[in-house]
Every structure is written in C-alpha cells, then in structure tokens.
N, CA and C atoms as a LAMMPS dump frame, in Angstrom:
ITEM: TIMESTEP
0
ITEM: NUMBER OF ATOMS
234
ITEM: BOX BOUNDS ff ff ff
-5.0000000000000000e+02 5.0000000000000000e+02
-5.0000000000000000e+02 5.0000000000000000e+02
-5.0000000000000000e+02 5.0000000000000000e+02
ITEM: ATOMS id mol type element x y z
1 1 1 N 373.07 -350.297 77.973
2 1 2 C 372.326 -351.431 77.979
3 1 3 C 371.107 -351.347 78.873
4 2 1 N 370.14 -352.037 78.36
5 2 2 C 368.623 -351.938 79.035
6 2 3 C 368.388 -353.584 79.218
7 3 1 N 368.085 -354.005 80.433
8 3 2 C 367.501 -355.369 80.64
9 3 3 C 366.137 -355.213 81.135
10 4 1 N 365.389 -356.14 80.627
11 4 2 C 364.025 -356.322 81.042
12 4 3 C 363.797 -357.7 81.893
13 5 1 N 363.068 -357.636 82.982
14 5 2 C 362.806 -358.471 83.714
15 5 3 C 361.302 -358.757 84.156
16 6 1 N 360.885 -359.993 83.904
17 6 2 C 359.511 -360.342 84.152
18 6 3 C 359.428 -361.354 85.338
19 7 1 N 358.8 -360.939 86.311
20 7 2 C 358.582 -361.729 87.76
21 7 3 C 357.106 -361.995 87.832
22 8 1 N 356.706 -363.194 87.987
23 8 2 C 355.41 -363.708 88.306
24 8 3 C 355.422 -363.994 89.861
25 9 1 N 354.611 -363.237 90.434
26 9 2 C 354.53 -363.171 91.922
27 9 3 C 353.086 -363.909 92.204
28 10 1 N 352.996 -364.662 93.469
29 10 2 C 351.715 -365.134 93.7
30 10 3 C 350.59 -363.891 94.092
31 11 1 N 349.338 -364.219 93.76
32 11 2 C 348.416 -363.123 94.297
33 11 3 C 348.486 -362.841 95.613
34 12 1 N 348.907 -363.538 96.384
35 12 2 C 349.21 -363.205 98.092
36 12 3 C 350.14 -362.19 98.317
37 13 1 N 351.149 -361.812 97.255
38 13 2 C 351.8 -360.728 97.416
39 13 3 C 351.426 -359.459 96.584
40 14 1 N 350.922 -358.469 97.641
41 14 2 C 350.245 -357.518 97.288
42 14 3 C 351.175 -356.122 97.165
43 15 1 N 352.051 -356.04 96.189
44 15 2 C 352.844 -355.073 96.011
45 15 3 C 352.44 -354.395 94.794
46 16 1 N 352.658 -353.08 94.569
47 16 2 C 352.511 -352.408 93.531
48 16 3 C 353.734 -352.259 92.604
49 17 1 N 353.729 -351.94 91.185
50 17 2 C 354.656 -351.859 90.514
51 17 3 C 355.783 -350.855 91.218
52 18 1 N 355.318 -349.805 91.484
53 18 2 C 356.098 -348.848 92.398
54 18 3 C 357.038 -349.403 93.277
55 19 1 N 356.258 -350.236 94.2
56 19 2 C 356.885 -350.906 95.437
57 19 3 C 357.969 -351.912 94.879
58 20 1 N 357.852 -352.484 93.973
59 20 2 C 358.767 -353.47 93.432
60 20 3 C 359.915 -352.628 92.955
61 21 1 N 359.757 -351.621 92.217
62 21 2 C 360.779 -350.878 91.61
63 21 3 C 361.403 -350.302 92.684
64 22 1 N 360.801 -349.769 93.59
65 22 2 C 361.444 -349.062 94.756
66 22 3 C 362.174 -349.831 95.533
67 23 1 N 361.79 -351.038 95.72
68 23 2 C 362.455 -351.977 96.445
69 23 3 C 363.821 -352.376 96.113
70 24 1 N 363.645 -352.631 94.712
71 24 2 C 364.878 -353.036 93.949
72 24 3 C 365.941 -351.798 93.788
73 25 1 N 365.322 -350.693 93.353
74 25 2 C 366.365 -349.495 93.417
75 25 3 C 367.02 -349.281 94.796
76 26 1 N 366.141 -349.257 95.878
77 26 2 C 366.708 -349.023 97.055
78 26 3 C 367.789 -349.902 97.486
79 27 1 N 367.705 -351.244 97.197
80 27 2 C 368.724 -352.29 97.579
81 27 3 C 370.065 -351.898 96.571
82 28 1 N 369.784 -351.698 95.264
83 28 2 C 370.931 -351.458 94.429
84 28 3 C 371.724 -350.032 94.928
85 29 1 N 371.001 -349.224 95.411
86 29 2 C 371.439 -347.801 95.827
87 29 3 C 372.323 -348.261 97.176
88 30 1 N 371.684 -348.915 97.941
89 30 2 C 372.331 -349.316 99.311
90 30 3 C 373.717 -350.133 99.085
91 31 1 N 373.63 -350.902 98.01
92 31 2 C 374.912 -351.59 97.961
93 31 3 C 375.922 -350.966 97.145
94 32 1 N 375.383 -349.824 96.672
95 32 2 C 376.427 -348.872 95.799
96 32 3 C 376.413 -349.36 94.237
97 33 1 N 375.549 -350.052 94.077
98 33 2 C 375.585 -350.283 92.419
99 33 3 C 375.084 -349.116 91.665
100 34 1 N 373.966 -348.671 92.198
101 34 2 C 373.344 -347.213 91.504
102 34 3 C 373.569 -346.075 92.376
103 35 1 N 373.893 -344.952 91.917
104 35 2 C 373.717 -343.82 92.289
105 35 3 C 372.309 -343.288 92.642
106 36 1 N 372.083 -342.459 93.444
107 36 2 C 370.712 -341.882 93.786
108 36 3 C 370.038 -341.293 92.467
109 37 1 N 370.594 -340.827 91.679
110 37 2 C 370.023 -340.423 90.188
111 37 3 C 369.63 -341.685 89.419
112 38 1 N 370.608 -342.456 89.343
113 38 2 C 370.242 -343.86 88.478
114 38 3 C 369.161 -344.598 89.226
115 39 1 N 369.116 -344.836 90.406
116 39 2 C 368.012 -345.361 91.194
117 39 3 C 366.78 -344.714 90.961
118 40 1 N 366.758 -343.157 91.106
119 40 2 C 365.518 -342.611 90.896
120 40 3 C 364.927 -342.929 89.34
121 41 1 N 365.824 -342.706 88.524
122 41 2 C 365.512 -342.872 87.144
123 41 3 C 365.117 -344.416 86.948
124 42 1 N 365.311 -345.386 87.598
125 42 2 C 364.812 -346.83 87.403
126 42 3 C 363.306 -346.85 88.099
127 43 1 N 363.135 -346.003 89.02
128 43 2 C 361.63 -346.014 89.636
129 43 3 C 360.918 -344.963 88.645
130 44 1 N 361.547 -343.9 88.108
131 44 2 C 360.649 -342.989 87.172
132 44 3 C 360.194 -341.691 88.08
133 45 1 N 361.062 -341.565 89.138
134 45 2 C 360.778 -340.288 90.043
135 45 3 C 361.945 -339.307 90.04
136 46 1 N 361.821 -338.287 90.685
137 46 2 C 363.029 -337.263 90.857
138 46 3 C 363.936 -338.019 91.818
139 47 1 N 365.197 -337.554 91.919
140 47 2 C 366.175 -337.728 92.753
141 47 3 C 365.679 -337.578 94.144
142 48 1 N 365.452 -336.429 94.345
143 48 2 C 364.773 -335.959 95.674
144 48 3 C 363.709 -336.752 96.147
145 49 1 N 362.656 -337.069 95.337
146 49 2 C 361.755 -337.961 95.883
147 49 3 C 362.136 -339.401 96.001
148 50 1 N 363.089 -339.931 95.271
149 50 2 C 363.574 -341.172 95.627
150 50 3 C 364.35 -341.173 97.121
151 51 1 N 365.211 -340.173 97.339
152 51 2 C 365.928 -340.121 98.605
153 51 3 C 364.994 -339.843 99.797
154 52 1 N 363.768 -339.181 99.454
155 52 2 C 362.741 -339.063 100.476
156 52 3 C 362.093 -340.25 100.83
157 53 1 N 362.111 -341.149 100.029
158 53 2 C 361.294 -342.422 100.001
159 53 3 C 362.167 -343.525 100.873
160 54 1 N 363.435 -343.417 100.593
161 54 2 C 364.3 -344.54 101.011
162 54 3 C 363.955 -344.925 102.413
163 55 1 N 363.754 -344.076 103.445
164 55 2 C 363.526 -344.611 104.749
165 55 3 C 362.232 -345.509 104.886
166 56 1 N 361.22 -345.494 104.04
167 56 2 C 360.33 -346.418 103.924
168 56 3 C 360.671 -347.819 103.474
169 57 1 N 361.785 -347.949 102.876
170 57 2 C 362.397 -349.175 102.503
171 57 3 C 363.517 -349.834 103.204
172 58 1 N 363.75 -349.149 104.478
173 58 2 C 364.788 -349.606 105.239
174 58 3 C 366.152 -349.129 104.996
175 59 1 N 366.197 -348.12 104.024
176 59 2 C 367.613 -347.712 103.814
177 59 3 C 367.85 -346.271 104.157
178 60 1 N 368.989 -346.075 104.561
179 60 2 C 369.48 -344.883 105.086
180 60 3 C 370.176 -343.94 104.036
181 61 1 N 370.082 -342.794 103.891
182 61 2 C 370.751 -341.94 103.03
183 61 3 C 372.219 -341.644 103.55
184 62 1 N 372.282 -341.985 104.638
185 62 2 C 373.636 -341.617 105.252
186 62 3 C 374.906 -342.496 105.315
187 63 1 N 374.484 -343.525 104.607
188 63 2 C 375.4 -344.763 104.341
189 63 3 C 375.928 -345.565 105.801
190 64 1 N 375.459 -345.376 106.658
191 64 2 C 375.765 -346.273 108.042
192 64 3 C 374.433 -346.615 108.636
193 65 1 N 374.549 -347.648 109.661
194 65 2 C 373.396 -348.085 110.237
195 65 3 C 373.129 -347.11 111.582
196 66 1 N 371.944 -347.435 112.207
197 66 2 C 371.685 -346.692 113.357
198 66 3 C 372.667 -347.083 114.575
199 67 1 N 372.983 -348.382 114.377
200 67 2 C 373.959 -348.797 115.58
201 67 3 C 375.29 -348.089 115.406
202 68 1 N 375.724 -347.89 114.096
203 68 2 C 377.037 -347.188 113.892
204 68 3 C 376.799 -345.749 114.477
205 69 1 N 375.743 -345.172 114.12
206 69 2 C 375.591 -343.831 114.537
207 69 3 C 375.667 -343.669 116.138
208 70 1 N 374.973 -344.492 116.83
209 70 2 C 374.979 -344.578 118.026
210 70 3 C 376.407 -344.777 118.862
211 71 1 N 377.19 -345.807 117.925
212 71 2 C 378.529 -346.073 118.605
213 71 3 C 379.417 -344.841 118.224
214 72 1 N 379.212 -343.977 117.262
215 72 2 C 379.968 -342.784 116.961
216 72 3 C 379.649 -341.775 118.019
217 73 1 N 378.261 -341.467 118.282
218 73 2 C 377.883 -340.68 119.166
219 73 3 C 378.543 -341.035 120.755
220 74 1 N 378.369 -342.265 121.003
221 74 2 C 378.982 -342.73 122.316
222 74 3 C 380.321 -342.221 122.163
223 75 1 N 381.282 -342.606 121.287
224 75 2 C 382.71 -342.218 121.248
225 75 3 C 382.952 -340.657 121.317
226 76 1 N 382.032 -339.894 120.854
227 76 2 C 382.088 -338.455 120.936
228 76 3 C 381.95 -337.843 122.398
229 77 1 N 381.123 -338.632 122.99
230 77 2 C 380.821 -338.339 124.378
231 77 3 C 381.927 -338.471 125.323
232 78 1 N 382.665 -339.471 125.076
233 78 2 C 383.794 -339.781 126.075
234 78 3 C 384.908 -338.803 126.137
C-alpha cells in the first residue's frame, strides 16, 4: 500500500523536500515503525546514507539516548 500526503507549509518554513522526507523517515525509524532500509527507501537514498544522516536529525542509530549511555558508563565504572 502506498499513501500520498500533500502538506502546505508557509513560505517562512524553508525546508527542502529532502529535509521533509528525512525528518519524517527519521522519526518513523526512531519510533520503530520503519526499518533503516524502509526509511531510506522513503527518502530515496541508500540505507548507509540514511544511517549517516540520522545524527543531523537528532536520531541515534544506537537506540538509546546520550543520557542512557552516560548512565551505563557510570554503572560500568563502579
């Protein structure tokens, strides 16, 4: 199944089509709705390129936050 969505953004929102697709794909990936491959396909780029871009959109490929990483490291040091 394929869905098409049309969004009318004000002129003040200066996002490229790529940025809009990447933002949506990154969020769906982060929420576990899409796999990395599916998200990359949505954007129209390779999986590797998608994973490399995720940091620019505030999404970690490691599946947990920086705070969780700090907590884990602190526990390991005890």
